[in-house]
C-alpha positions in Angstrom: 126.0 17.9 113.2 128.7 15.6 112.7 129.1 11.4 113.6 131.5 12.9 115.8 128.8 13.9 118.5 128.0 11.8 121.5 124.9 10.1 121.5 122.5 9.8 124.6 123.8 13.0 126.8 120.8 15.0 125.9 118.5 12.5 127.4 121.3 12.3 130.6 121.4 15.8 131.1 117.3 16.1 131.1 117.6 13.6 133.5 120.0 15.8 135.9 117.1 18.5 134.9 114.5 16.8 136.2 116.6 15.7 139.4 117.2 19.0 140.3 113.7 19.7 139.9 114.0 22.6 136.9 110.7 23.4 135.6 111.5 26.1 133.3 112.9 25.9 130.4 113.8 28.8 128.5 115.4 28.3 125.1 116.4 29.9 121.7 116.5 27.3 118.9 119.6 25.6 118.8 120.3 22.6 116.5 123.5 21.4 119.4 120.3 21.7 122.0 117.6 20.4 119.4 117.1 16.8 121.2 116.9 18.2 125.0 115.2 21.2 123.3 112.6 18.4 122.4 112.7 16.0 125.7 111.8 19.3 127.6 108.9 20.4 125.0 107.7 16.7 126.0 107.8 16.8 129.6 104.8 17.5 131.2 106.7 18.8 134.2 108.3 20.8 132.4 107.3 24.5 131.0 109.8 25.0 127.8 109.9 28.5 126.4 110.7 29.6 123.3 112.6 32.7 123.2 113.1 35.7 120.5 116.5 36.4 122.2 119.0 35.0 124.8 118.1 38.3 127.3 114.5 37.2 127.2 116.0 34.6 129.3 117.1 36.0 132.1 113.3 38.1 132.9 111.7 34.5 132.4 114.2 32.7 135.1 114.0 35.8 137.4 110.5 35.5 137.6 110.3 31.9 137.8 112.4 32.1 140.1 110.4 35.0 142.2 107.2 32.4 141.8 109.1 29.1 143.2 110.4 27.3 140.1 114.0 26.2 139.1 114.9 27.3 135.4 117.5 27.1 133.3 118.4 28.9 130.0 119.4 27.2 126.8 121.6 29.2 124.0 124.2 29.1 121.6 127.5 30.7 122.5 127.1 33.4 119.5 124.1 34.3 121.7 126.1 35.1 124.5 126.8 38.8 123.2 123.0 39.7 123.6 122.9 39.2 127.1 125.6 41.4 128.3 123.9 43.7 129.3 121.4 42.2 131.0 124.1 39.9 133.0 125.6 42.8 133.9 122.8 44.4 135.6 119.7 42.1 136.3 121.7 39.2 137.8 123.8 41.3 140.2 121.3 43.8 141.1 118.3 41.3 141.6 120.2 38.3 142.7 118.6 35.0 141.3 119.8 31.9 140.4 121.0 31.6 136.6 122.4 28.6 135.0 123.1 28.8 130.9 124.0 25.5 129.3 125.7 27.2 126.4 126.6 25.3 123.2 129.4 25.9 121.5 130.3 27.1 118.6 133.5 28.5 116.6 135.8 25.6 118.3 137.1 22.2 117.1 136.2 21.8 113.4 134.3 24.4 113.1 133.5 25.8 109.6 131.9 28.9 109.3 134.3 31.9 110.4 131.7 34.3 111.6 131.8 31.9 115.1 135.3 32.4 115.9 135.1 35.8 117.1 132.8 34.7 119.9 133.6 31.4 120.3 137.0 33.3 121.9 135.1 35.5 123.6 132.5 33.8 125.6 134.6 32.7 128.6 136.2 36.0 129.4 132.9 37.8 129.2 131.2 35.5 131.6 133.6 35.5 133.8 134.2 39.5 133.8 130.2 39.5 134.4 130.9 37.4 137.6 129.6 33.9 136.0 130.8 30.6 137.3 132.1 29.2 133.9 133.0 25.5 133.8 132.9 23.7 130.5 131.9 19.9 129.2 133.9 18.7 126.5 133.4 14.7 127.2 129.6 13.0 127.6 131.0 11.1 130.6 131.5 14.5 132.3 127.6 15.9 131.8 125.5 15.0 134.5 128.0 16.0 137.2 128.9 19.0 136.1 125.8 20.3 135.1 123.8 18.5 139.0 127.1 20.5 140.9 125.8 23.8 138.5 122.2 24.1 139.1 123.2 22.8 142.9 125.8 25.8 143.1 123.0 28.2 141.6 120.5 27.5 143.3 121.5 27.5 146.8 124.0 30.9 146.4 121.8 32.2 144.4 124.3 32.6 141.9 124.7 32.9 138.0 127.0 30.0 136.4 127.3 29.3 132.7 127.9 25.5 131.6 129.8 25.4 128.1 128.8 22.5 125.8 132.2 22.0 123.7 132.2 21.5 120.0 133.9 18.2 120.9 131.2 16.7 122.8 128.2 18.7 119.8 130.3 17.3 116.4 131.1 19.9 114.0 128.6 21.4 112.3 128.7 20.3 108.5 128.0 22.3 105.9 126.8 21.1 102.4 
């Protein structure tokens, strides 16, 4: 990521997860979530679970909820397409809270043309599947936005996605 990325937001986001009693964090390794993943892995109160595919996170978080724990799923925007069937069926039929924190690619300053199509599809796909979708493009929005979406999902047993925009993350630099 380049210097346009805003420092400090991963630790503030981790504090929000702790305050909301998140105990399970499923993730597919991602440069945009790198610092947050490291914080969650180091946190003795959180169980950070590396996934081989994003849709595994649906089962992980459904099971966590049945076991009395809250969780979140960390992924990159290109992984949203891998979750369509699980989102369309599992979360709707089983009605458990699902919060996805999605780092966006294919937007501001993107240098990889393969990321562009999915970036355009993320919001309409998630909304079509019944998720509440909000964006964070500026670091000062992250705590309130994520806390509100976690609270909403957990109290209404619904699904939500917070899109972390490339203006927040910074564009990936290819050399």
